[in-house]
TIVO-2410 file (N, C-alpha, C; in nm, 3 decimals):
# residues 108
REC num residu      c1      c2      c3 atome chaine
REC   1      M  -2.047  11.192  -2.372     N      A
REC   1      M  -1.942  11.262  -2.303    CA      A
REC   1      M  -1.806  11.178  -2.317     C      A
REC   2      E  -1.740  11.277  -2.353     N      A
REC   2      E  -1.577  11.182  -2.370    CA      A
REC   2      E  -1.492  11.152  -2.214     C      A
REC   3      R  -1.480  11.054  -2.230     N      A
REC   3      R  -1.422  10.999  -2.087    CA      A
REC   3      R  -1.256  11.055  -2.105     C      A
REC   4      R  -1.220  11.109  -2.010     N      A
REC   4      R  -1.061  11.151  -1.982    CA      A
REC   4      R  -0.989  11.032  -1.935     C      A
REC   5      N  -0.864  11.001  -1.984     N      A
REC   5      N  -0.797  10.905  -1.935    CA      A
REC   5      N  -0.718  10.950  -1.842     C      A
REC   6      M  -0.753  10.962  -1.722     N      A
REC   6      M  -0.660  10.987  -1.619    CA      A
REC   6      M  -0.585  10.888  -1.539     C      A
REC   7      P  -0.464  10.900  -1.484     N      A
REC   7      P  -0.390  10.777  -1.425    CA      A
REC   7      P  -0.450  10.729  -1.282     C      A
REC   8      T  -0.458  10.622  -1.273     N      A
REC   8      T  -0.533  10.575  -1.146    CA      A
REC   8      T  -0.420  10.544  -1.021     C      A
REC   9      L  -0.457  10.540  -0.886     N      A
REC   9      L  -0.348  10.477  -0.799    CA      A
REC   9      L  -0.273  10.390  -0.854     C      A
REC  10      R  -0.332  10.258  -0.912     N      A
REC  10      R  -0.244  10.152  -0.951    CA      A
REC  10      R  -0.141  10.184  -1.025     C      A
REC  11      D  -0.163  10.295  -1.114     N      A
REC  11      D  -0.070  10.357  -1.213    CA      A
REC  11      D   0.059  10.414  -1.153     C      A
REC  12      L   0.006  10.480  -1.028     N      A
REC  12      L   0.105  10.577  -0.993    CA      A
REC  12      L   0.172  10.535  -0.873     C      A
REC  13      A   0.149  10.422  -0.813     N      A
REC  13      A   0.195  10.375  -0.670    CA      A
REC  13      A   0.279  10.242  -0.693     C      A
REC  14      S   0.393  10.231  -0.628     N      A
REC  14      S   0.457  10.110  -0.659    CA      A
REC  14      S   0.404   9.996  -0.570     C      A
REC  15      T   0.323  10.026  -0.435     N      A
REC  15      T   0.279   9.926  -0.351    CA      A
REC  15      T   0.131   9.988  -0.287     C      A
REC  16      I   0.044   9.904  -0.311     N      A
REC  16      I  -0.099   9.906  -0.236    CA      A
REC  16      I  -0.123   9.781  -0.193     C      A
REC  17      R  -0.147   9.810  -0.042     N      A
REC  17      R  -0.180   9.688   0.023    CA      A
REC  17      R  -0.264   9.716   0.132     C      A
REC  18      S  -0.306   9.611   0.232     N      A
REC  18      S  -0.382   9.589   0.355    CA      A
REC  18      S  -0.308   9.502   0.395     C      A
REC  19      K  -0.347   9.520   0.539     N      A
REC  19      K  -0.261   9.395   0.646    CA      A
REC  19      K  -0.326   9.415   0.782     C      A
REC  20      N  -0.314   9.296   0.859     N      A
REC  20      N  -0.384   9.323   0.992    CA      A
REC  20      N  -0.308   9.441   1.074     C      A
REC  21      A  -0.368   9.492   1.166     N      A
REC  21      A  -0.298   9.592   1.243    CA      A
REC  21      A  -0.371   9.559   1.392     C      A
REC  22      G  -0.329   9.455   1.439     N      A
REC  22      G  -0.404   9.412   1.574    CA      A
REC  22      G  -0.514   9.314   1.550     C      A
REC  23      V  -0.571   9.288   1.642     N      A
REC  23      V  -0.705   9.198   1.597    CA      A
REC  23      V  -0.820   9.260   1.593     C      A
REC  24      D  -0.834   9.406   1.562     N      A
REC  24      D  -0.943   9.478   1.557    CA      A
REC  24      D  -0.930   9.575   1.438     C      A
REC  25      H  -0.803   9.586   1.382     N      A
REC  25      H  -0.798   9.690   1.279    CA      A
REC  25      H  -0.732   9.638   1.152     C      A
REC  26      I  -0.743   9.702   1.063     N      A
REC  26      I  -0.646   9.677   0.929    CA      A
REC  26      I  -0.586   9.826   0.859     C      A
REC  27      T  -0.489   9.796   0.854     N      A
REC  27      T  -0.403   9.917   0.785    CA      A
REC  27      T  -0.378   9.897   0.639     C      A
REC  28      F  -0.376  10.024   0.586     N      A
REC  28      F  -0.367  10.020   0.406    CA      A
REC  28      F  -0.227  10.098   0.413     C      A
REC  29      D  -0.160  10.082   0.312     N      A
REC  29      D  -0.041  10.150   0.247    CA      A
REC  29      D  -0.038  10.167   0.112     C      A
REC  30      I  -0.019  10.293   0.086     N      A
REC  30      I  -0.003  10.332  -0.070    CA      A
REC  30      I   0.127  10.402  -0.079     C      A
REC  31      I   0.223  10.333  -0.113     N      A
REC  31      I   0.376  10.355  -0.122    CA      A
REC  31      I   0.419  10.405  -0.278     C      A
REC  32      F   0.478  10.520  -0.288     N      A
REC  32      F   0.524  10.566  -0.427    CA      A
REC  32      F   0.693  10.568  -0.456     C      A
REC  33      K   0.720  10.491  -0.518     N      A
REC  33      K   0.886  10.498  -0.550    CA      A
REC  33      K   0.918  10.614  -0.600     C      A
REC  34      E   0.836  10.716  -0.672     N      A
REC  34      E   0.872  10.830  -0.718    CA      A
REC  34      E   0.792  10.953  -0.656     C      A
REC  35      R   0.876  11.017  -0.592     N      A
REC  35      R   0.828  11.136  -0.537    CA      A
REC  35      R   0.710  11.230  -0.618     C      A
REC  36      A   0.728  11.259  -0.728     N      A
REC  36      A   0.680  11.316  -0.804    CA      A
REC  36      A   0.508  11.252  -0.831     C      A
REC  37      N   0.502  11.135  -0.824     N      A
REC  37      N   0.386  11.036  -0.850    CA      A
REC  37      N   0.282  11.072  -0.685     C      A
REC  38      F   0.386  11.075  -0.587     N      A
REC  38      F   0.338  11.076  -0.462    CA      A
REC  38      F   0.273  11.233  -0.426     C      A
REC  39      E   0.342  11.330  -0.488     N      A
REC  39      E   0.309  11.468  -0.455    CA      A
REC  39      E   0.157  11.496  -0.570     C      A
REC  40      K   0.164  11.433  -0.667     N      A
REC  40      K   0.040  11.432  -0.765    CA      A
REC  40      K  -0.100  11.387  -0.703     C      A
REC  41      V  -0.047  11.275  -0.643     N      A
REC  41      V  -0.173  11.222  -0.532    CA      A
REC  41      V  -0.200  11.271  -0.412     C      A
REC  42      R  -0.101  11.326  -0.344     N      A
REC  42      R  -0.113  11.420  -0.234    CA      A
REC  42      R  -0.182  11.508  -0.269     C      A
REC  43      D  -0.152  11.605  -0.358     N      A
REC  43      D  -0.184  11.739  -0.400    CA      A
REC  43      D  -0.329  11.741  -0.478     C      A
REC  44      A  -0.365  11.610  -0.532     N      A
REC  44      A  -0.518  11.592  -0.585    CA      A
REC  44      A  -0.610  11.588  -0.488     C      A
REC  45      K  -0.579  11.567  -0.365     N      A
REC  45      K  -0.689  11.520  -0.265    CA      A
REC  45      K  -0.776  11.435  -0.289     C      A
REC  46      V  -0.723  11.324  -0.376     N      A
REC  46      V  -0.849  11.207  -0.382    CA      A
REC  46      V  -0.832  11.089  -0.303     C      A
REC  47      L  -0.761  11.126  -0.186     N      A
REC  47      L  -0.803  11.039  -0.058    CA      A
REC  47      L  -0.808  11.108   0.055     C      A
REC  48      S  -0.894  11.079   0.125     N      A
REC  48      S  -0.931  11.142   0.291    CA      A
REC  48      S  -1.001  11.042   0.344     C      A
REC  49      P  -1.006  11.064   0.477     N      A
REC  49      P  -1.111  10.949   0.575    CA      A
REC  49      P  -1.217  10.962   0.493     C      A
REC  50      S  -1.290  11.033   0.465     N      A
REC  50      S  -1.429  11.024   0.410    CA      A
REC  50      S  -1.463  10.970   0.252     C      A
REC  51      I  -1.314  11.009   0.182     N      A
REC  51      I  -1.316  10.918   0.082    CA      A
REC  51      I  -1.281  10.762   0.067     C      A
REC  52      V  -1.200  10.734   0.159     N      A
REC  52      V  -1.173  10.629   0.197    CA      A
REC  52      V  -1.308  10.538   0.231     C      A
REC  53      A  -1.384  10.610   0.322     N      A
REC  53      A  -1.505  10.515   0.399    CA      A
REC  53      A  -1.591  10.522   0.260     C      A
REC  54      V  -1.603  10.583   0.158     N      A
REC  54      V  -1.684  10.568   0.036    CA      A
REC  54      V  -1.633  10.476  -0.039     C      A
REC  55      L  -1.516  10.437  -0.077     N      A
REC  55      L  -1.461  10.341  -0.118    CA      A
REC  55      L  -1.463  10.215  -0.077     C      A
REC  56      L  -1.449  10.206   0.076     N      A
REC  56      L  -1.432  10.094   0.144    CA      A
REC  56      L  -1.592  10.012   0.172     C      A
REC  57      R  -1.707  10.141   0.132     N      A
REC  57      R  -1.833  10.099   0.186    CA      A
REC  57      R  -1.834  10.106   0.335     C      A
REC  58      I  -1.779  10.173   0.400     N      A
REC  58      I  -1.808  10.174   0.547    CA      A
REC  58      I  -1.819  10.308   0.589     C      A
REC  59      P  -1.881  10.269   0.737     N      A
REC  59      P  -1.918  10.414   0.787    CA      A
REC  59      P  -1.785  10.495   0.804     C      A
REC  60      P  -1.811  10.631   0.808     N      A
REC  60      P  -1.684  10.733   0.842    CA      A
REC  60      P  -1.594  10.689   0.944     C      A
REC  61      E  -1.689  10.686   1.062     N      A
REC  61      E  -1.642  10.645   1.223    CA      A
REC  61      E  -1.516  10.550   1.208     C      A
REC  62      R  -1.552  10.445   1.124     N      A
REC  62      R  -1.449  10.298   1.118    CA      A
REC  62      R  -1.304  10.359   1.074     C      A
REC  63      V  -1.304  10.485   1.013     N      A
REC  63      V  -1.175  10.514   0.980    CA      A
REC  63      V  -1.084  10.583   1.085     C      A
REC  64      T  -1.017  10.503   1.144     N      A
REC  64      T  -0.937  10.550   1.261    CA      A
REC  64      T  -0.814  10.652   1.258     C      A
REC  65      D  -0.723  10.643   1.140     N      A
REC  65      D  -0.636  10.711   1.143    CA      A
REC  65      D  -0.596  10.751   0.993     C      A
REC  66      F  -0.556  10.860   0.977     N      A
REC  66      F  -0.536  10.869   0.815    CA      A
REC  66      F  -0.388  10.963   0.816     C      A
REC  67      V  -0.286  10.921   0.743     N      A
REC  67      V  -0.171  10.988   0.751    CA      A
REC  67      V  -0.084  11.018   0.597     C      A
REC  68      V  -0.047  11.140   0.580     N      A
REC  68      V   0.004  11.123   0.454    CA      A
REC  68      V   0.152  11.140   0.519     C      A
REC  69      F   0.257  11.033   0.491     N      A
REC  69      F   0.366  11.043   0.542    CA      A
REC  69      F   0.465  11.054   0.462     C      A
REC  70      E   0.524  11.188   0.460     N      A
REC  70      E   0.594  11.268   0.363    CA      A
REC  70      E   0.744  11.181   0.358     C      A
REC  71      P   0.812  11.138   0.476     N      A
REC  71      P   0.943  11.098   0.452    CA      A
REC  71      P   0.941  10.960   0.355     C      A
REC  72      A   0.829  10.876   0.375     N      A
REC  72      A   0.833  10.740   0.301    CA      A
REC  72      A   0.756  10.754   0.165     C      A
REC  73      N   0.720  10.901   0.110     N      A
REC  73      N   0.624  10.906   0.006    CA      A
REC  73      N   0.518  10.780   0.013     C      A
REC  74      A   0.421  10.797   0.119     N      A
REC  74      A   0.320  10.709   0.156    CA      A
REC  74      A   0.217  10.757   0.215     C      A
REC  75      I   0.095  10.699   0.200     N      A
REC  75      I  -0.049  10.746   0.244    CA      A
REC  75      I  -0.078  10.633   0.315     C      A
REC  76      K  -0.119  10.629   0.422     N      A
REC  76      K  -0.138  10.547   0.522    CA      A
REC  76      K  -0.263  10.541   0.612     C      A
REC  77      F  -0.351  10.466   0.587     N      A
REC  77      F  -0.502  10.479   0.706    CA      A
REC  77      F  -0.491  10.342   0.746     C      A
REC  78      T  -0.587  10.353   0.851     N      A
REC  78      T  -0.614  10.240   0.941    CA      A
REC  78      T  -0.791  10.220   0.977     C      A
REC  79      I  -0.847  10.140   0.962     N      A
REC  79      I  -0.972  10.106   0.974    CA      A
REC  79      I  -1.006  10.002   1.105     C      A
REC  80      R  -1.114  10.030   1.153     N      A
REC  80      R  -1.153   9.924   1.287    CA      A
REC  80      R  -1.248   9.799   1.180     C      A
REC  81      R  -1.197   9.696   1.225     N      A
REC  81      R  -1.285   9.594   1.165    CA      A
REC  81      R  -1.433   9.561   1.231     C      A
REC  82      E  -1.490   9.517   1.136     N      A
REC  82      E  -1.644   9.499   1.183    CA      A
REC  82      E  -1.646   9.406   1.302     C      A
REC  83      R  -1.571   9.282   1.289     N      A
REC  83      R  -1.525   9.188   1.374    CA      A
REC  83      R  -1.406   9.152   1.385     C      A
REC  84      P  -1.359   9.104   1.542     N      A
REC  84      P  -1.240   9.065   1.531    CA      A
REC  84      P  -1.157   8.991   1.470     C      A
REC  85      S  -1.046   8.981   1.412     N      A
REC  85      S  -0.968   8.869   1.323    CA      A
REC  85      S  -0.990   8.767   1.374     C      A
REC  86      G  -1.048   8.667   1.278     N      A
REC  86      G  -1.043   8.530   1.315    CA      A
REC  86      G  -1.195   8.511   1.374     C      A
REC  87      S  -1.257   8.554   1.425     N      A
REC  87      S  -1.411   8.534   1.486    CA      A
REC  87      S  -1.498   8.514   1.381     C      A
REC  88      P  -1.609   8.435   1.423     N      A
REC  88      P  -1.725   8.390   1.344    CA      A
REC  88      P  -1.752   8.469   1.237     C      A
REC  89      G  -1.765   8.435   1.124     N      A
REC  89      G  -1.818   8.533   1.048    CA      A
REC  89      G  -1.741   8.635   0.962     C      A
REC  90      E  -1.620   8.666   1.017     N      A
REC  90      E  -1.504   8.734   0.953    CA      A
REC  90      E  -1.450   8.667   0.848     C      A
REC  91      R  -1.437   8.744   0.730     N      A
REC  91      R  -1.395   8.699   0.611    CA      A
REC  91      R  -1.269   8.716   0.577     C      A
REC  92      D  -1.165   8.792   0.646     N      A
REC  92      D  -1.029   8.819   0.575    CA      A
REC  92      D  -0.937   8.812   0.711     C      A
REC  93      V  -0.912   8.702   0.783     N      A
REC  93      V  -0.817   8.680   0.869    CA      A
REC  93      V  -0.699   8.784   0.883     C      A
REC  94      F  -0.645   8.795   0.772     N      A
REC  94      F  -0.505   8.853   0.745    CA      A
REC  94      F  -0.542   9.018   0.727     C      A
REC  95      G  -0.641   9.049   0.683     N      A
REC  95      G  -0.667   9.170   0.657    CA      A
REC  95      G  -0.612   9.201   0.516     C      A
REC  96      S  -0.547   9.087   0.441     N      A
REC  96      S  -0.468   9.142   0.301    CA      A
REC  96      S  -0.551   9.130   0.187     C      A
REC  97      Q  -0.672   9.108   0.199     N      A
REC  97      Q  -0.765   9.143   0.057    CA      A
REC  97      Q  -0.855   9.253   0.083     C      A
REC  98      Q  -0.810   9.365   0.146     N      A
REC  98      Q  -0.902   9.472   0.140    CA      A
REC  98      Q  -0.888   9.605   0.047     C      A
REC  99      Y  -0.769   9.610  -0.008     N      A
REC  99      Y  -0.720   9.715  -0.070    CA      A
REC  99      Y  -0.772   9.731  -0.231     C      A
REC 100      A  -0.837   9.651  -0.284     N      A
REC 100      A  -0.876   9.654  -0.452    CA      A
REC 100      A  -0.953   9.766  -0.489     C      A
REC 101      P  -1.057   9.806  -0.374     N      A
REC 101      P  -1.136   9.938  -0.451    CA      A
REC 101      P  -1.042  10.074  -0.441     C      A
REC 102      L  -0.901  10.047  -0.404     N      A
REC 102      L  -0.788  10.200  -0.420    CA      A
REC 102      L  -0.737  10.191  -0.573     C      A
REC 103      F  -0.736  10.091  -0.614     N      A
REC 103      F  -0.701  10.069  -0.772    CA      A
REC 103      F  -0.724  10.150  -0.852     C      A
REC 104      D  -0.846  10.154  -0.867     N      A
REC 104      D  -0.886  10.247  -0.968    CA      A
REC 104      D  -0.937  10.408  -0.937     C      A
REC 105      V  -0.906  10.422  -0.806     N      A
REC 105      V  -0.923  10.607  -0.791    CA      A
REC 105      V  -0.841  10.670  -0.877     C      A
REC 106      E  -0.921  10.762  -0.995     N      A
REC 106      E  -0.837  10.849  -1.054    CA      A
REC 106      E  -0.793  10.981  -1.002     C      A
REC 107      V  -0.665  11.004  -1.050     N      A
REC 107      V  -0.588  11.102  -1.021    CA      A
REC 107      V  -0.589  11.215  -1.144     C      A
REC 108      P  -0.623  11.332  -1.122     N      A
REC 108      P  -0.630  11.437  -1.212    CA      A
REC 108      P  -0.494  11.509  -1.217     C      A
***
């Protein structure tokens, strides 16, 4: 089977990041410089709360917010942390290393 070369979020977005959103949450931002790229991703519906849960390998109920923010050409979502930031066993105090699974999402 021949593989199609579709663009990925990494190709289309200018910023993909995660960061603290308080002690119990991590927020993710996918921001597009070009409106056309934002619309392509938005309209392809390659991101949703359930898809985010699969990508991040978390239960769907940990996705607490999901917003397509038109004025900023952005898709933003928040997840509840497994453990509070800085607590024993917590691996990413700043929440800044959680976004990598978003890079290779293909956008038809």
